[in-house]
Legacy VTK file of the C-alpha trace (Angstrom):
# vtk DataFile Version 3.0
C-alpha trace
ASCII
DATASET POLYDATA
POINTS 119 float
0.021 -0.018 -0.305
2.569 2.238 0.782
4.364 1.811 -2.594
0.970 2.348 -3.689
1.350 -1.202 -6.259
-2.378 -2.382 -5.052
-4.487 -3.836 -8.290
-7.673 -1.343 -8.493
-9.946 -4.290 -6.988
-7.573 -5.420 -4.435
-6.937 -1.508 -3.639
-10.357 -0.699 -3.237
-11.033 -3.600 -1.241
-8.021 -2.625 1.462
-8.996 1.270 1.312
-12.613 0.282 2.111
-11.620 -1.852 5.621
-9.759 -1.002 8.243
-6.510 -2.095 7.674
-3.757 -3.499 10.199
-0.346 -4.458 10.911
1.202 -7.058 12.312
4.268 -6.148 14.645
6.065 -8.408 12.053
5.546 -6.076 9.343
6.655 -2.883 11.009
10.097 -4.339 12.086
10.071 -5.491 8.165
8.982 -1.809 7.035
11.671 -0.141 9.502
14.718 -2.373 8.267
13.400 -1.883 4.960
13.932 1.765 5.300
17.316 1.420 6.904
19.003 -1.125 4.757
18.060 1.064 1.964
19.699 4.190 3.351
16.076 6.171 2.608
16.820 9.789 3.785
14.719 11.447 6.631
12.118 12.719 4.538
11.028 9.372 3.008
11.691 7.318 6.470
9.315 10.391 8.163
6.771 9.183 5.454
6.702 5.780 6.069
6.290 6.648 10.063
3.403 8.799 9.193
2.022 6.317 6.930
2.519 3.390 9.523
1.316 5.118 11.842
-2.267 5.203 10.470
-2.784 1.547 11.193
-3.273 -0.379 14.489
-0.281 -2.849 15.015
-1.313 -6.024 16.108
1.386 -7.425 18.922
2.500 -10.970 19.358
1.132 -12.288 22.791
1.187 -15.675 24.170
-1.690 -17.052 22.277
-0.224 -15.507 19.224
3.178 -17.089 19.902
1.398 -20.618 20.871
-0.340 -20.324 17.198
2.843 -19.779 15.691
4.245 -22.699 17.438
1.573 -24.549 15.835
1.650 -23.695 12.226
5.416 -23.955 11.856
5.674 -27.649 13.402
2.587 -28.238 11.348
4.451 -26.501 8.056
7.817 -28.635 8.814
5.938 -31.639 9.134
4.533 -31.281 6.314
8.119 -30.786 4.839
6.990 -27.062 3.746
8.405 -24.941 6.250
8.284 -20.949 6.026
10.049 -17.888 6.895
9.591 -17.059 10.234
8.734 -13.613 9.428
5.952 -15.066 7.282
4.962 -17.614 10.062
4.383 -14.825 12.834
2.136 -12.886 10.207
-0.181 -15.749 9.591
0.011 -16.538 13.183
-1.126 -13.094 14.112
-3.867 -13.092 11.395
-5.332 -16.269 12.472
-5.318 -15.994 16.129
-7.401 -12.928 15.301
-9.370 -14.074 13.079
-8.583 -11.538 10.275
-7.837 -12.013 6.585
-4.311 -11.724 5.296
-4.055 -9.219 2.460
-0.836 -9.870 0.255
0.526 -9.603 -3.171
2.474 -12.363 -2.113
0.129 -15.336 -2.305
2.600 -18.196 -2.243
4.304 -17.316 0.513
1.385 -17.871 2.737
-0.873 -20.512 0.332
-0.104 -23.534 2.987
-1.264 -21.317 6.042
-4.433 -20.724 3.989
-5.163 -24.490 2.819
-3.879 -26.178 5.690
-4.051 -23.802 8.882
-7.486 -21.808 8.172
-5.615 -18.757 7.231
-8.185 -16.220 5.143
-6.083 -14.901 2.413
-6.557 -12.052 -0.202
-4.706 -11.496 -3.224
LINES 1 120
119 0 1 2 3 4 5 6 7 8 9 10 11 12 13 14 15 16 17 18 19 20 21 22 23 24 25 26 27 28 29 30 31 32 33 34 35 36 37 38 39 40 41 42 43 44 45 46 47 48 49 50 51 52 53 54 55 56 57 58 59 60 61 62 63 64 65 66 67 68 69 70 71 72 73 74 75 76 77 78 79 80 81 82 83 84 85 86 87 88 89 90 91 92 93 94 95 96 97 98 99 100 101 102 103 104 105 106 107 108 109 110 111 112 113 114 115 116 117 118
């Protein structure tokens, strides 16, 4: 959304809802800006944009959900990245759909763990 790369239909869906981000996505965005040497203006733009959204924190229930989905994905022989697993766990635990342009990264969680995936 920050890069304004959503398709028309997906953009309409997100803009018509009350989007939020996970604590993991906040960390990824922060890391992205630093790793790419963003200047103060662009970094401030990102901070202002991120501050528009509630952040889903990790708690014991999210951690348990994360442990379960990671174990199951490993048992299937299809382990996922830690960050993608945390994001999926937040959405699953809170009953929220995950809107992503990277459907492939989360497809197993949708198929096996009940993650509602919108892409």
